[in-house]
C-alpha positions in Angstrom: 173.2 173.9 175.3 177.1 172.9 175.3 179.0 175.2 173.2 182.7 174.3 172.3 185.0 177.4 171.5 188.2 176.8 169.5 190.1 175.7 166.3 188.3 174.7 163.0 190.5 173.1 160.8 191.0 170.7 157.5 193.1 167.8 158.4 195.4 166.2 155.7 196.3 162.7 157.0 199.0 160.4 155.5 200.0 157.4 156.6 203.2 155.4 155.6 204.1 151.9 156.5 207.1 149.6 155.7 209.9 151.2 153.8 207.9 153.7 151.9 208.4 156.8 154.1 210.0 158.6 151.1 207.3 157.3 148.8 204.9 159.4 146.9 202.2 156.8 147.0 201.3 156.9 150.8 199.4 153.5 152.0 196.5 156.0 153.1 195.8 159.7 152.2 192.7 161.3 153.4 191.3 164.7 154.0 189.0 165.2 156.9 187.4 168.1 159.1 189.1 168.5 162.2 189.9 171.1 165.0 190.0 169.8 168.4 187.0 172.0 169.4 184.9 171.5 166.3 185.5 167.9 166.8 184.4 167.9 170.4 181.1 169.6 169.2 180.6 166.8 166.7 181.0 164.3 169.3 178.8 166.1 171.7 176.1 165.8 169.4 176.8 162.3 168.7 176.4 161.8 172.2 172.8 163.2 172.1 173.8 166.6 173.4 172.6 170.0 172.2 175.7 171.2 170.7 177.1 174.8 169.6 180.5 175.6 168.2 182.1 179.3 168.0 185.4 179.5 166.1 186.7 181.5 162.6 187.3 180.4 159.3 188.1 181.8 156.1 185.9 183.1 153.5 186.8 180.3 151.0 185.6 176.8 149.9 187.5 175.0 152.7 185.7 177.1 155.3 182.4 176.4 153.5 183.1 172.7 153.7 184.1 172.5 157.5 180.9 174.8 158.4 178.9 172.5 156.4 180.1 169.3 158.0 179.6 170.4 161.3 175.9 171.4 160.5 175.3 167.8 159.0 176.6 166.7 162.5 173.5 168.9 164.0 175.9 171.4 165.6 174.8 175.3 165.9 177.4 176.9 164.2 178.3 180.7 164.7 181.6 180.8 162.9 183.1 184.2 161.8 184.4 184.3 158.4 187.7 186.3 157.4 188.4 187.7 154.1 192.0 188.2 155.0 192.9 184.9 156.4 192.6 181.4 154.9 191.0 178.4 156.7 193.4 176.6 158.8 195.0 173.6 157.7 196.7 170.7 159.4 199.3 167.9 157.5 199.4 164.9 159.9 201.9 162.4 158.6 202.3 159.1 160.4 205.3 157.0 159.7 205.7 153.1 159.9 206.8 153.4 163.8 203.8 155.5 164.6 205.8 158.7 164.7 203.9 161.8 163.7 204.8 164.8 162.0 202.4 167.8 162.2 202.3 171.0 159.9 199.8 173.6 160.5 198.6 176.9 158.8 196.4 178.0 161.6 194.8 181.0 159.3 191.7 182.4 160.5 191.8 180.4 163.6 194.2 183.0 164.9 192.1 186.0 164.1 189.1 185.1 166.1 186.8 187.6 167.3 184.2 187.4 169.6 181.0 189.1 168.0 177.3 189.9 169.4 175.9 186.8 167.5 178.6 184.6 169.4 177.9 186.4 172.8 174.3 185.7 172.4 174.9 181.7 171.7 177.1 181.8 174.9 174.4 183.1 177.0 172.0 180.5 176.3 174.7 177.7 177.3 174.9 175.6 180.3 178.7 174.7 179.4 181.4 176.5 177.7 184.1 174.2 176.6 187.5 175.7 175.3 190.3 174.1 173.8 193.6 175.5 174.5 194.7 176.2 170.9 192.2 179.0 171.1 195.0 180.7 173.2 197.7 180.3 170.5 197.6 183.9 169.0 198.3 186.6 171.3 195.4 188.8 169.6 192.5 186.2 170.1 193.4 185.6 174.0 191.4 188.4 175.3 188.5 187.5 172.9 188.7 184.0 174.3 188.9 185.0 178.0 185.9 187.5 177.4 183.7 184.5 176.2 184.7 182.5 179.4 183.8 185.3 181.6 180.5 185.9 179.9 179.6 182.2 180.0 180.5 182.3 183.8 178.3 185.3 184.3 175.6 183.3 182.5 176.0 180.1 185.2 177.5 177.9 182.6 180.3 175.4 183.7 183.8 176.1 182.0 185.9 173.2 181.1 189.1 173.3 179.2 191.3 170.9 177.3 195.0 171.6 177.1 196.9 171.5 173.6 200.0 169.7 172.6 203.1 170.0 174.7 204.5 172.2 172.3 201.7 174.9 172.9 203.3 175.4 176.1 206.6 176.3 174.7 204.7 178.6 172.1 202.8 180.8 174.9 205.7 180.7 177.4 205.0 178.7 180.7 204.4 181.5 182.9 202.0 183.3 180.6 200.2 180.0 179.5 199.8 179.3 183.6 198.4 182.8 184.1 195.9 182.2 181.4 194.7 179.1 182.9 194.3 180.7 186.2 192.3 183.4 184.8 190.0 180.7 182.9 189.2 179.1 186.2 187.9 175.8 184.6 186.0 173.7 186.8 187.1 170.6 184.5 190.5 170.4 183.3 191.9 167.7 180.5 195.6 167.2 179.8 197.8 164.4 178.9 200.9 163.2 180.7 203.2 165.4 178.3 201.2 168.6 178.8 200.7 168.4 182.4 204.5 167.6 183.0 205.4 170.7 181.4 203.3 172.7 183.6 204.5 171.0 187.0 207.0 172.7 189.1 210.0 171.5 190.6 209.2 168.1 192.6 205.5 168.3 191.5 203.4 165.4 189.8 201.7 166.2 186.8 198.2 165.4 188.4 199.2 167.8 191.3 200.0 170.6 188.8 196.4 170.2 187.0 194.6 170.1 190.4 196.0 173.3 191.3 194.2 174.6 188.3 190.6 173.1 188.3 188.6 171.6 191.2 188.4 168.5 188.7 191.5 167.4 186.9 191.7 164.6 184.5 195.2 163.2 183.5 195.0 161.4 180.2 197.4 158.4 179.9 196.5 156.8 176.3 196.1 153.2 176.5 196.6 153.3 180.1 193.4 155.0 180.5 193.1 158.0 182.9 193.6 159.4 186.4 191.1 161.6 187.7 191.2 164.0 191.1 188.3 165.7 192.5 189.1 167.8 195.4 190.7 165.2 197.7 189.6 162.0 196.1 191.4 160.1 193.0 190.6 157.2 190.9 191.7 155.5 187.8 189.7 154.5 185.0 191.1 152.0 182.4 190.9 152.4 178.7 188.8 149.9 176.6 190.8 147.5 174.7 190.6 148.2 170.8 192.1 147.6 167.5 193.4 151.2 167.2 193.1 152.7 163.5 193.9 156.4 164.0 194.1 158.3 167.1 193.5 161.5 165.9 190.4 163.1 167.8 190.0 160.6 170.3 190.9 163.0 172.9 188.6 165.4 171.8 185.8 162.4 171.9 186.8 161.3 175.1 186.0 165.1 176.5 182.8 165.2 174.6 181.8 162.0 176.3 182.8 163.1 179.7 181.1 166.7 179.4 177.8 165.2 177.8 177.4 162.8 180.5 178.1 165.4 183.3 175.7 167.9 181.8 173.1 165.2 181.9 173.7 164.4 185.7 175.9 161.6 185.7 178.3 161.0 188.3 182.0 161.8 187.7 183.1 158.2 187.5 180.3 157.2 185.1 181.1 160.5 183.1 184.9 159.5 182.6 183.5 156.0 181.5 181.4 157.5 178.9 184.3 159.4 177.7 186.4 156.3 177.5 183.6 154.7 175.3 183.6 157.5 172.8 187.2 157.9 172.7 187.7 154.3 171.9 185.1 154.7 169.1 187.0 157.5 167.9 190.2 155.9 167.7 188.9 152.7 166.0 187.8 154.9 162.8 189.8 157.2 160.4 189.6 161.0 161.1 188.5 163.1 164.3 184.8 163.2 163.8 181.8 160.8 164.3 180.1 158.8 161.6 177.2 160.9 160.1 173.8 159.3 160.4 172.7 157.5 157.2 169.0 157.1 156.1 168.1 153.6 155.8 167.2 152.6 152.2 164.7 150.2 151.8 
């Protein structure tokens, strides 16, 4: 089983076009389940992998919905429920020129605790994928590192997907780098903004990532990605699509890559599989794959 650890969040998506930036009637308004780790878990199941999710949600209606949606995607969920913290909510507003403003209430995500049931699921995993927002709250960091060490002792492969660049500022570069060194992922995903912030003086972004993991994947959006594995480096172009909503595309890309690697594909084949899922996600609204629907006859 491939287990994902990290955020579970309710996304509120607002899109405005033309001269309607201040209008009370946006062109598009949608509510969708989100959270990078939860999205990745759903896309892993969509890719045919046995998928699990570890996280935290409030003991509220939003938490019920978020867990139910993951279960509908055939994800094994072990989610602790907080009576003192609400479920996380993220408001994403996209303007007419593509600018994005994000406002988050992380809620129960910052109260994550590794319990015995979650430890049991980790012990069965062949792979543990962690999204870096799991490190957001200082109190949660020892719990996340414990989960990583437990998975490593059980023989699982560890991968890590960095958060948005502002996560580096929130945690602090030195602390963030130390967390990554302790985590010791085999596979590390990051976009150019994140990698640039982690680079030292005169250091290239990919070089900075390669110092933190044997396999480093630098995501470059529409330009595709660059991969470094030990001394080899190669580029994989992005698929040409009509982009509708990029939310979750990086999570889908990670899922496709991990699922392919876990099934024995080569690194290049795995990155290509990730590109396919990432493109599929960007061509739809929201960060999750479609649910399978029964054929009515």
